[in-house]
Structures are given as structure tokens and as C-alpha cells.
CHARMM internal coordinates of N, CA and C (Angstrom, degrees):
IC EDIT
DIST 1 N 1 CA 1.4433
DIST 1 CA 1 C 1.5313
ANGL 1 N 1 CA 1 C 107.88
DIST 1 C 2 N 1.3016
ANGL 1 CA 1 C 2 N 115.10
DIHE 1 N 1 CA 1 C 2 N 133.00
DIST 2 N 2 CA 1.4573
ANGL 1 C 2 N 2 CA 120.39
DIHE 1 CA 1 C 2 N 2 CA -178.03
DIST 2 CA 2 C 1.5257
ANGL 2 N 2 CA 2 C 110.89
DIHE 1 C 2 N 2 CA 2 C -69.26
DIST 2 C 3 N 1.3060
ANGL 2 CA 2 C 3 N 115.06
DIHE 2 N 2 CA 2 C 3 N 151.19
DIST 3 N 3 CA 1.4594
ANGL 2 C 3 N 3 CA 120.66
DIHE 2 CA 2 C 3 N 3 CA -178.51
DIST 3 CA 3 C 1.5257
ANGL 3 N 3 CA 3 C 111.55
DIHE 2 C 3 N 3 CA 3 C -61.63
DIST 3 C 4 N 1.3196
ANGL 3 CA 3 C 4 N 116.85
DIHE 3 N 3 CA 3 C 4 N -33.38
DIST 4 N 4 CA 1.4635
ANGL 3 C 4 N 4 CA 120.72
DIHE 3 CA 3 C 4 N 4 CA 178.25
DIST 4 CA 4 C 1.5260
ANGL 4 N 4 CA 4 C 110.31
DIHE 3 C 4 N 4 CA 4 C -63.52
DIST 4 C 5 N 1.3366
ANGL 4 CA 4 C 5 N 117.32
DIHE 4 N 4 CA 4 C 5 N -40.81
DIST 5 N 5 CA 1.4607
ANGL 4 C 5 N 5 CA 120.59
DIHE 4 CA 4 C 5 N 5 CA 178.53
DIST 5 CA 5 C 1.5235
ANGL 5 N 5 CA 5 C 111.22
DIHE 4 C 5 N 5 CA 5 C -64.15
DIST 5 C 6 N 1.3235
ANGL 5 CA 5 C 6 N 116.92
DIHE 5 N 5 CA 5 C 6 N -39.44
DIST 6 N 6 CA 1.4664
ANGL 5 C 6 N 6 CA 120.74
DIHE 5 CA 5 C 6 N 6 CA 178.52
DIST 6 CA 6 C 1.5224
ANGL 6 N 6 CA 6 C 109.83
DIHE 5 C 6 N 6 CA 6 C -62.91
DIST 6 C 7 N 1.3280
ANGL 6 CA 6 C 7 N 117.05
DIHE 6 N 6 CA 6 C 7 N -45.14
DIST 7 N 7 CA 1.4652
ANGL 6 C 7 N 7 CA 121.13
DIHE 6 CA 6 C 7 N 7 CA 179.77
DIST 7 CA 7 C 1.5244
ANGL 7 N 7 CA 7 C 110.52
DIHE 6 C 7 N 7 CA 7 C -63.23
DIST 7 C 8 N 1.3229
ANGL 7 CA 7 C 8 N 117.71
DIHE 7 N 7 CA 7 C 8 N -42.07
DIST 8 N 8 CA 1.4638
ANGL 7 C 8 N 8 CA 121.14
DIHE 7 CA 7 C 8 N 8 CA 179.50
DIST 8 CA 8 C 1.5211
ANGL 8 N 8 CA 8 C 110.56
DIHE 7 C 8 N 8 CA 8 C -63.64
DIST 8 C 9 N 1.3241
ANGL 8 CA 8 C 9 N 117.95
DIHE 8 N 8 CA 8 C 9 N -43.16
DIST 9 N 9 CA 1.4663
ANGL 8 C 9 N 9 CA 120.86
DIHE 8 CA 8 C 9 N 9 CA 178.67
DIST 9 CA 9 C 1.5279
ANGL 9 N 9 CA 9 C 110.26
DIHE 8 C 9 N 9 CA 9 C -63.18
DIST 9 C 10 N 1.3236
ANGL 9 CA 9 C 10 N 117.41
DIHE 9 N 9 CA 9 C 10 N -42.49
DIST 10 N 10 CA 1.4619
ANGL 9 C 10 N 10 CA 120.22
DIHE 9 CA 9 C 10 N 10 CA 178.35
DIST 10 CA 10 C 1.5282
ANGL 10 N 10 CA 10 C 111.96
DIHE 9 C 10 N 10 CA 10 C -62.56
DIST 10 C 11 N 1.3139
ANGL 10 CA 10 C 11 N 116.94
DIHE 10 N 10 CA 10 C 11 N -39.77
DIST 11 N 11 CA 1.4666
ANGL 10 C 11 N 11 CA 120.71
DIHE 10 CA 10 C 11 N 11 CA 177.94
DIST 11 CA 11 C 1.5212
ANGL 11 N 11 CA 11 C 110.63
DIHE 10 C 11 N 11 CA 11 C -65.51
DIST 11 C 12 N 1.3213
ANGL 11 CA 11 C 12 N 117.39
DIHE 11 N 11 CA 11 C 12 N -44.32
DIST 12 N 12 CA 1.4654
ANGL 11 C 12 N 12 CA 121.26
DIHE 11 CA 11 C 12 N 12 CA -179.34
DIST 12 CA 12 C 1.5249
ANGL 12 N 12 CA 12 C 110.41
DIHE 11 C 12 N 12 CA 12 C -63.73
DIST 12 C 13 N 1.3199
ANGL 12 CA 12 C 13 N 117.15
DIHE 12 N 12 CA 12 C 13 N -45.49
DIST 13 N 13 CA 1.4633
ANGL 12 C 13 N 13 CA 120.28
DIHE 12 CA 12 C 13 N 13 CA 179.09
DIST 13 CA 13 C 1.5271
ANGL 13 N 13 CA 13 C 110.43
DIHE 12 C 13 N 13 CA 13 C -62.76
DIST 13 C 14 N 1.3176
ANGL 13 CA 13 C 14 N 117.24
DIHE 13 N 13 CA 13 C 14 N -41.75
DIST 14 N 14 CA 1.4572
ANGL 13 C 14 N 14 CA 120.68
DIHE 13 CA 13 C 14 N 14 CA 178.52
DIST 14 CA 14 C 1.5154
ANGL 14 N 14 CA 14 C 112.88
DIHE 13 C 14 N 14 CA 14 C -62.93
DIST 14 C 15 N 1.3230
ANGL 14 CA 14 C 15 N 116.65
DIHE 14 N 14 CA 14 C 15 N -43.59
DIST 15 N 15 CA 1.4607
ANGL 14 C 15 N 15 CA 120.49
DIHE 14 CA 14 C 15 N 15 CA 179.24
DIST 15 CA 15 C 1.5313
ANGL 15 N 15 CA 15 C 110.51
DIHE 14 C 15 N 15 CA 15 C -66.48
DIST 15 C 16 N 1.3212
ANGL 15 CA 15 C 16 N 117.62
DIHE 15 N 15 CA 15 C 16 N -41.79
DIST 16 N 16 CA 1.4635
ANGL 15 C 16 N 16 CA 119.98
DIHE 15 CA 15 C 16 N 16 CA 178.29
DIST 16 CA 16 C 1.5268
ANGL 16 N 16 CA 16 C 111.46
DIHE 15 C 16 N 16 CA 16 C -63.58
DIST 16 C 17 N 1.3097
ANGL 16 CA 16 C 17 N 116.97
DIHE 16 N 16 CA 16 C 17 N -41.92
DIST 17 N 17 CA 1.4640
ANGL 16 C 17 N 17 CA 120.25
DIHE 16 CA 16 C 17 N 17 CA 178.28
DIST 17 CA 17 C 1.5264
ANGL 17 N 17 CA 17 C 110.52
DIHE 16 C 17 N 17 CA 17 C -65.31
DIST 17 C 18 N 1.3195
ANGL 17 CA 17 C 18 N 117.44
DIHE 17 N 17 CA 17 C 18 N -39.77
DIST 18 N 18 CA 1.4619
ANGL 17 C 18 N 18 CA 120.72
DIHE 17 CA 17 C 18 N 18 CA 177.03
DIST 18 CA 18 C 1.5271
ANGL 18 N 18 CA 18 C 110.87
DIHE 17 C 18 N 18 CA 18 C -63.40
DIST 18 C 19 N 1.3423
ANGL 18 CA 18 C 19 N 116.90
DIHE 18 N 18 CA 18 C 19 N -42.78
DIST 19 N 19 CA 1.4616
ANGL 18 C 19 N 19 CA 120.11
DIHE 18 CA 18 C 19 N 19 CA 179.29
DIST 19 CA 19 C 1.5209
ANGL 19 N 19 CA 19 C 111.37
DIHE 18 C 19 N 19 CA 19 C -62.76
DIST 19 C 20 N 1.3244
ANGL 19 CA 19 C 20 N 116.72
DIHE 19 N 19 CA 19 C 20 N -42.38
DIST 20 N 20 CA 1.4678
ANGL 19 C 20 N 20 CA 120.20
DIHE 19 CA 19 C 20 N 20 CA 178.52
DIST 20 CA 20 C 1.5214
ANGL 20 N 20 CA 20 C 109.85
DIHE 19 C 20 N 20 CA 20 C -63.41
DIST 20 C 21 N 1.3273
ANGL 20 CA 20 C 21 N 116.80
DIHE 20 N 20 CA 20 C 21 N -45.08
DIST 21 N 21 CA 1.4648
ANGL 20 C 21 N 21 CA 120.09
DIHE 20 CA 20 C 21 N 21 CA -179.56
DIST 21 CA 21 C 1.5246
ANGL 21 N 21 CA 21 C 112.41
DIHE 20 C 21 N 21 CA 21 C -65.63
DIST 21 C 22 N 1.3013
ANGL 21 CA 21 C 22 N 116.49
DIHE 21 N 21 CA 21 C 22 N -33.81
DIST 22 N 22 CA 1.4611
ANGL 21 C 22 N 22 CA 121.09
DIHE 21 CA 21 C 22 N 22 CA -174.60
DIST 22 CA 22 C 1.5232
ANGL 22 N 22 CA 22 C 113.06
DIHE 21 C 22 N 22 CA 22 C -82.85
DIST 22 C 23 N 1.3378
ANGL 22 CA 22 C 23 N 117.89
DIHE 22 N 22 CA 22 C 23 N -42.15
DIST 23 N 23 CA 1.4573
ANGL 22 C 23 N 23 CA 120.29
DIHE 22 CA 22 C 23 N 23 CA -167.05
DIST 23 CA 23 C 1.5265
ANGL 23 N 23 CA 23 C 115.05
DIHE 22 C 23 N 23 CA 23 C -112.53
DIST 23 C 24 N 1.3059
ANGL 23 CA 23 C 24 N 119.31
DIHE 23 N 23 CA 23 C 24 N -9.56
DIST 24 N 24 CA 1.4599
ANGL 23 C 24 N 24 CA 120.08
DIHE 23 CA 23 C 24 N 24 CA 178.31
DIST 24 CA 24 C 1.5228
ANGL 24 N 24 CA 24 C 107.85
DIHE 23 C 24 N 24 CA 24 C -105.67
DIST 24 C 25 N 1.3222
ANGL 24 CA 24 C 25 N 116.36
DIHE 24 N 24 CA 24 C 25 N 115.66
DIST 25 N 25 CA 1.4646
ANGL 24 C 25 N 25 CA 118.51
DIHE 24 CA 24 C 25 N 25 CA -178.52
DIST 25 CA 25 C 1.5283
ANGL 25 N 25 CA 25 C 111.18
DIHE 24 C 25 N 25 CA 25 C -73.47
DIST 25 C 26 N 1.3267
ANGL 25 CA 25 C 26 N 115.43
DIHE 25 N 25 CA 25 C 26 N 128.58
DIST 26 N 26 CA 1.4615
ANGL 25 C 26 N 26 CA 121.02
DIHE 25 CA 25 C 26 N 26 CA 176.80
DIST 26 CA 26 C 1.5155
ANGL 26 N 26 CA 26 C 107.76
DIHE 25 C 26 N 26 CA 26 C -158.55
DIST 26 C 27 N 1.3160
ANGL 26 CA 26 C 27 N 115.86
DIHE 26 N 26 CA 26 C 27 N 162.60
DIST 27 N 27 CA 1.4620
ANGL 26 C 27 N 27 CA 120.80
DIHE 26 CA 26 C 27 N 27 CA -179.74
DIST 27 CA 27 C 1.5274
ANGL 27 N 27 CA 27 C 109.78
DIHE 26 C 27 N 27 CA 27 C -63.35
DIST 27 C 28 N 1.3149
ANGL 27 CA 27 C 28 N 115.74
DIHE 27 N 27 CA 27 C 28 N 148.99
DIST 28 N 28 CA 1.4604
ANGL 27 C 28 N 28 CA 119.77
DIHE 27 CA 27 C 28 N 28 CA -176.46
DIST 28 CA 28 C 1.5277
ANGL 28 N 28 CA 28 C 112.06
DIHE 27 C 28 N 28 CA 28 C -64.88
DIST 28 C 29 N 1.3352
ANGL 28 CA 28 C 29 N 117.43
DIHE 28 N 28 CA 28 C 29 N -29.98
DIST 29 N 29 CA 1.4631
ANGL 28 C 29 N 29 CA 119.41
DIHE 28 CA 28 C 29 N 29 CA 178.36
DIST 29 CA 29 C 1.5262
ANGL 29 N 29 CA 29 C 110.91
DIHE 28 C 29 N 29 CA 29 C -67.94
DIST 29 C 30 N 1.3134
ANGL 29 CA 29 C 30 N 116.57
DIHE 29 N 29 CA 29 C 30 N -40.54
DIST 30 N 30 CA 1.4707
ANGL 29 C 30 N 30 CA 120.45
DIHE 29 CA 29 C 30 N 30 CA 177.61
DIST 30 CA 30 C 1.5233
ANGL 30 N 30 CA 30 C 109.83
DIHE 29 C 30 N 30 CA 30 C -66.59
DIST 30 C 31 N 1.3188
ANGL 30 CA 30 C 31 N 116.31
DIHE 30 N 30 CA 30 C 31 N -39.15
DIST 31 N 31 CA 1.4591
ANGL 30 C 31 N 31 CA 121.06
DIHE 30 CA 30 C 31 N 31 CA 178.81
DIST 31 CA 31 C 1.5303
ANGL 31 N 31 CA 31 C 110.79
DIHE 30 C 31 N 31 CA 31 C -63.07
DIST 31 C 32 N 1.3255
ANGL 31 CA 31 C 32 N 116.59
DIHE 31 N 31 CA 31 C 32 N -40.55
DIST 32 N 32 CA 1.4645
ANGL 31 C 32 N 32 CA 120.52
DIHE 31 CA 31 C 32 N 32 CA 178.74
DIST 32 CA 32 C 1.5189
ANGL 32 N 32 CA 32 C 111.39
DIHE 31 C 32 N 32 CA 32 C -65.66
DIST 32 C 33 N 1.3287
ANGL 32 CA 32 C 33 N 116.65
DIHE 32 N 32 CA 32 C 33 N -41.66
DIST 33 N 33 CA 1.4689
ANGL 32 C 33 N 33 CA 120.58
DIHE 32 CA 32 C 33 N 33 CA 177.88
DIST 33 CA 33 C 1.5230
ANGL 33 N 33 CA 33 C 110.37
DIHE 32 C 33 N 33 CA 33 C -63.68
DIST 33 C 34 N 1.3179
ANGL 33 CA 33 C 34 N 117.51
DIHE 33 N 33 CA 33 C 34 N -43.69
DIST 34 N 34 CA 1.4683
ANGL 33 C 34 N 34 CA 122.08
DIHE 33 CA 33 C 34 N 34 CA 178.47
DIST 34 CA 34 C 1.5199
ANGL 34 N 34 CA 34 C 110.58
DIHE 33 C 34 N 34 CA 34 C -60.56
DIST 34 C 35 N 1.3262
ANGL 34 CA 34 C 35 N 117.22
DIHE 34 N 34 CA 34 C 35 N -44.67
DIST 35 N 35 CA 1.4669
ANGL 34 C 35 N 35 CA 120.80
DIHE 34 CA 34 C 35 N 35 CA 178.96
DIST 35 CA 35 C 1.5267
ANGL 35 N 35 CA 35 C 110.97
DIHE 34 C 35 N 35 CA 35 C -62.22
DIST 35 C 36 N 1.3179
ANGL 35 CA 35 C 36 N 116.97
DIHE 35 N 35 CA 35 C 36 N -42.89
DIST 36 N 36 CA 1.4668
ANGL 35 C 36 N 36 CA 120.49
DIHE 35 CA 35 C 36 N 36 CA -179.84
DIST 36 CA 36 C 1.5205
ANGL 36 N 36 CA 36 C 111.11
DIHE 35 C 36 N 36 CA 36 C -64.23
DIST 36 C 37 N 1.3204
ANGL 36 CA 36 C 37 N 117.15
DIHE 36 N 36 CA 36 C 37 N -43.02
DIST 37 N 37 CA 1.4696
ANGL 36 C 37 N 37 CA 120.67
DIHE 36 CA 36 C 37 N 37 CA 180.00
DIST 37 CA 37 C 1.5229
ANGL 37 N 37 CA 37 C 110.48
DIHE 36 C 37 N 37 CA 37 C -63.10
DIST 37 C 38 N 1.3180
ANGL 37 CA 37 C 38 N 117.23
DIHE 37 N 37 CA 37 C 38 N -43.22
DIST 38 N 38 CA 1.4687
ANGL 37 C 38 N 38 CA 120.48
DIHE 37 CA 37 C 38 N 38 CA -179.88
DIST 38 CA 38 C 1.5251
ANGL 38 N 38 CA 38 C 110.63
DIHE 37 C 38 N 38 CA 38 C -65.48
DIST 38 C 39 N 1.3166
ANGL 38 CA 38 C 39 N 117.84
DIHE 38 N 38 CA 38 C 39 N -42.60
DIST 39 N 39 CA 1.4721
ANGL 38 C 39 N 39 CA 120.82
DIHE 38 CA 38 C 39 N 39 CA -179.94
DIST 39 CA 39 C 1.5229
ANGL 39 N 39 CA 39 C 110.20
DIHE 38 C 39 N 39 CA 39 C -64.54
DIST 39 C 40 N 1.3256
ANGL 39 CA 39 C 40 N 118.37
DIHE 39 N 39 CA 39 C 40 N -44.35
DIST 40 N 40 CA 1.4614
ANGL 39 C 40 N 40 CA 121.32
DIHE 39 CA 39 C 40 N 40 CA 178.82
DIST 40 CA 40 C 1.5229
ANGL 40 N 40 CA 40 C 110.55
DIHE 39 C 40 N 40 CA 40 C -62.58
DIST 40 C 41 N 1.3314
ANGL 40 CA 40 C 41 N 117.23
DIHE 40 N 40 CA 40 C 41 N -42.63
DIST 41 N 41 CA 1.4648
ANGL 40 C 41 N 41 CA 120.58
DIHE 40 CA 40 C 41 N 41 CA 179.32
DIST 41 CA 41 C 1.5318
ANGL 41 N 41 CA 41 C 111.07
DIHE 40 C 41 N 41 CA 41 C -63.74
DIST 41 C 42 N 1.3070
ANGL 41 CA 41 C 42 N 117.64
DIHE 41 N 41 CA 41 C 42 N -40.30
DIST 42 N 42 CA 1.4700
ANGL 41 C 42 N 42 CA 121.14
DIHE 41 CA 41 C 42 N 42 CA -179.93
DIST 42 CA 42 C 1.5259
ANGL 42 N 42 CA 42 C 110.42
DIHE 41 C 42 N 42 CA 42 C -68.22
DIST 42 C 43 N 1.3233
ANGL 42 CA 42 C 43 N 117.49
DIHE 42 N 42 CA 42 C 43 N -40.35
DIST 43 N 43 CA 1.4674
ANGL 42 C 43 N 43 CA 120.09
DIHE 42 CA 42 C 43 N 43 CA 178.60
DIST 43 CA 43 C 1.5273
ANGL 43 N 43 CA 43 C 110.65
DIHE 42 C 43 N 43 CA 43 C -63.69
DIST 43 C 44 N 1.3333
ANGL 43 CA 43 C 44 N 117.29
DIHE 43 N 43 CA 43 C 44 N -43.90
DIST 44 N 44 CA 1.4729
ANGL 43 C 44 N 44 CA 120.43
DIHE 43 CA 43 C 44 N 44 CA 177.69
DIST 44 CA 44 C 1.5161
ANGL 44 N 44 CA 44 C 110.52
DIHE 43 C 44 N 44 CA 44 C -62.99
DIST 44 C 45 N 1.3213
ANGL 44 CA 44 C 45 N 116.92
DIHE 44 N 44 CA 44 C 45 N -41.59
DIST 45 N 45 CA 1.4686
ANGL 44 C 45 N 45 CA 120.79
DIHE 44 CA 44 C 45 N 45 CA 178.63
DIST 45 CA 45 C 1.5316
ANGL 45 N 45 CA 45 C 110.63
DIHE 44 C 45 N 45 CA 45 C -62.44
DIST 45 C 46 N 1.3412
ANGL 45 CA 45 C 46 N 116.77
DIHE 45 N 45 CA 45 C 46 N -42.67
DIST 46 N 46 CA 1.4659
ANGL 45 C 46 N 46 CA 119.75
DIHE 45 CA 45 C 46 N 46 CA 178.45
DIST 46 CA 46 C 1.5230
ANGL 46 N 46 CA 46 C 111.63
DIHE 45 C 46 N 46 CA 46 C -63.95
DIST 46 C 47 N 1.3314
ANGL 46 CA 46 C 47 N 116.82
DIHE 46 N 46 CA 46 C 47 N -40.01
DIST 47 N 47 CA 1.4624
ANGL 46 C 47 N 47 CA 119.67
DIHE 46 CA 46 C 47 N 47 CA 177.28
DIST 47 CA 47 C 1.5325
ANGL 47 N 47 CA 47 C 110.86
DIHE 46 C 47 N 47 CA 47 C -61.84
DIST 47 C 48 N 1.3255
ANGL 47 CA 47 C 48 N 117.01
DIHE 47 N 47 CA 47 C 48 N -39.70
DIST 48 N 48 CA 1.4668
ANGL 47 C 48 N 48 CA 120.36
DIHE 47 CA 47 C 48 N 48 CA 178.33
DIST 48 CA 48 C 1.5261
ANGL 48 N 48 CA 48 C 111.09
DIHE 47 C 48 N 48 CA 48 C -68.46
DIST 48 C 49 N 1.3248
ANGL 48 CA 48 C 49 N 116.83
DIHE 48 N 48 CA 48 C 49 N -40.31
DIST 49 N 49 CA 1.4663
ANGL 48 C 49 N 49 CA 120.58
DIHE 48 CA 48 C 49 N 49 CA -179.05
DIST 49 CA 49 C 1.5285
ANGL 49 N 49 CA 49 C 110.67
DIHE 48 C 49 N 49 CA 49 C -62.68
DIST 49 C 50 N 1.3173
ANGL 49 CA 49 C 50 N 117.01
DIHE 49 N 49 CA 49 C 50 N -41.68
DIST 50 N 50 CA 1.4614
ANGL 49 C 50 N 50 CA 120.67
DIHE 49 CA 49 C 50 N 50 CA -177.82
DIST 50 CA 50 C 1.5165
ANGL 50 N 50 CA 50 C 113.01
DIHE 49 C 50 N 50 CA 50 C -88.68
DIST 50 C 51 N 1.3267
ANGL 50 CA 50 C 51 N 118.22
DIHE 50 N 50 CA 50 C 51 N 4.36
DIST 51 N 51 CA 1.4445
ANGL 50 C 51 N 51 CA 122.38
DIHE 50 CA 50 C 51 N 51 CA 174.05
DIST 51 CA 51 C 1.5139
ANGL 51 N 51 CA 51 C 114.96
DIHE 50 C 51 N 51 CA 51 C 77.08
DIST 51 C 52 N 1.3126
ANGL 51 CA 51 C 52 N 118.02
DIHE 51 N 51 CA 51 C 52 N 19.20
DIST 52 N 52 CA 1.4545
ANGL 51 C 52 N 52 CA 121.10
DIHE 51 CA 51 C 52 N 52 CA -179.19
DIST 52 CA 52 C 1.5304
ANGL 52 N 52 CA 52 C 112.65
DIHE 51 C 52 N 52 CA 52 C -94.86
DIST 52 C 53 N 1.3133
ANGL 52 CA 52 C 53 N 117.05
DIHE 52 N 52 CA 52 C 53 N -12.58
DIST 53 N 53 CA 1.4626
ANGL 52 C 53 N 53 CA 120.77
DIHE 52 CA 52 C 53 N 53 CA -176.50
DIST 53 CA 53 C 1.5248
ANGL 53 N 53 CA 53 C 111.74
DIHE 52 C 53 N 53 CA 53 C -65.61
DIST 53 C 54 N 1.3180
ANGL 53 CA 53 C 54 N 117.42
DIHE 53 N 53 CA 53 C 54 N -40.44
DIST 54 N 54 CA 1.4589
ANGL 53 C 54 N 54 CA 119.58
DIHE 53 CA 53 C 54 N 54 CA -178.16
DIST 54 CA 54 C 1.5277
ANGL 54 N 54 CA 54 C 111.62
DIHE 53 C 54 N 54 CA 54 C -67.06
DIST 54 C 55 N 1.3311
ANGL 54 CA 54 C 55 N 117.32
DIHE 54 N 54 CA 54 C 55 N -35.15
DIST 55 N 55 CA 1.4559
ANGL 54 C 55 N 55 CA 119.20
DIHE 54 CA 54 C 55 N 55 CA 178.05
DIST 55 CA 55 C 1.5201
ANGL 55 N 55 CA 55 C 111.74
DIHE 54 C 55 N 55 CA 55 C -71.36
DIST 55 C 56 N 1.3065
ANGL 55 CA 55 C 56 N 117.42
DIHE 55 N 55 CA 55 C 56 N -29.94
DIST 56 N 56 CA 1.4721
ANGL 55 C 56 N 56 CA 120.29
DIHE 55 CA 55 C 56 N 56 CA 177.67
DIST 56 CA 56 C 1.5176
ANGL 56 N 56 CA 56 C 110.53
DIHE 55 C 56 N 56 CA 56 C -74.71
DIST 56 C 57 N 1.3189
ANGL 56 CA 56 C 57 N 117.79
DIHE 56 N 56 CA 56 C 57 N -39.84
DIST 57 N 57 CA 1.4549
ANGL 56 C 57 N 57 CA 120.06
DIHE 56 CA 56 C 57 N 57 CA -178.35
DIST 57 CA 57 C 1.5265
ANGL 57 N 57 CA 57 C 112.26
DIHE 56 C 57 N 57 CA 57 C -74.26
DIST 57 C 58 N 1.3291
ANGL 57 CA 57 C 58 N 118.71
DIHE 57 N 57 CA 57 C 58 N -14.17
DIST 58 N 58 CA 1.4644
ANGL 57 C 58 N 58 CA 121.83
DIHE 57 CA 57 C 58 N 58 CA 179.00
DIST 58 CA 58 C 1.5121
ANGL 58 N 58 CA 58 C 113.73
DIHE 57 C 58 N 58 CA 58 C -90.46
DIST 58 C 59 N 1.3294
ANGL 58 CA 58 C 59 N 117.70
DIHE 58 N 58 CA 58 C 59 N 1.68
DIST 59 N 59 CA 1.4566
ANGL 58 C 59 N 59 CA 121.25
DIHE 58 CA 58 C 59 N 59 CA 179.47
DIST 59 CA 59 C 1.5207
ANGL 59 N 59 CA 59 C 108.96
DIHE 58 C 59 N 59 CA 59 C -76.08
DIST 59 C 60 N 1.3411
ANGL 59 CA 59 C 60 N 116.25
DIHE 59 N 59 CA 59 C 60 N 128.02
DIST 60 N 60 CA 1.4674
ANGL 59 C 60 N 60 CA 122.28
DIHE 59 CA 59 C 60 N 60 CA 179.25
DIST 60 CA 60 C 1.5167
ANGL 60 N 60 CA 60 C 109.01
DIHE 59 C 60 N 60 CA 60 C -116.09
DIST 60 C 61 N 1.3048
ANGL 60 CA 60 C 61 N 115.64
DIHE 60 N 60 CA 60 C 61 N 134.79
DIST 61 N 61 CA 1.4559
ANGL 60 C 61 N 61 CA 121.08
DIHE 60 CA 60 C 61 N 61 CA 178.62
DIST 61 CA 61 C 1.5354
ANGL 61 N 61 CA 61 C 107.80
DIHE 60 C 61 N 61 CA 61 C -106.86
DIST 61 C 62 N 1.2988
ANGL 61 CA 61 C 62 N 116.92
DIHE 61 N 61 CA 61 C 62 N 131.45
DIST 62 N 62 CA 1.4578
ANGL 61 C 62 N 62 CA 120.52
DIHE 61 CA 61 C 62 N 62 CA 179.96
DIST 62 CA 62 C 1.5271
ANGL 62 N 62 CA 62 C 111.52
DIHE 61 C 62 N 62 CA 62 C 91.43
DIST 62 C 63 N 1.3343
ANGL 62 CA 62 C 63 N 114.89
DIHE 62 N 62 CA 62 C 63 N -155.72
DIST 63 N 63 CA 1.4535
ANGL 62 C 63 N 63 CA 120.13
DIHE 62 CA 62 C 63 N 63 CA -177.73
DIST 63 CA 63 C 1.4622
ANGL 63 N 63 CA 63 C 108.77
DIHE 62 C 63 N 63 CA 63 C -79.20
END
COOR INIT
IC SEED 1 N 1 CA 1 C
IC BUILD
């Protein structure tokens, strides 16, 4: 995936999250959970896009 596409997706996700936070009334706790879920999903997606997800999932702790 081209770097421009990654930047465009990040901008779109950011704008959508801002619109939801700004214009949809909801409790602040629900808003915080929604923000955390979106950030975690975007970070995992970025790790997969840059090919780092497989190296993270192959880490073994212990024997």
C-alpha cells in the first residue's frame, strides 16, 4: 500500500472520529472507549500495513 493511501486513510479515520466526538451526543465514558478502540484498531492496521505485525505475533515468552 502506498504511503499516500496510508496518510489518506489516517486523515479520513481522524476526521470521522472527530465528527462522531463533536456531533453525536454520548456519555464521556462511552466516547473514551470508542476513541480507545479506534486508536487500537488503527495501530494494529498500521503494524499490518508496514509488515511488523507478523514479527510481533511471533514473539514467545518463556520456553
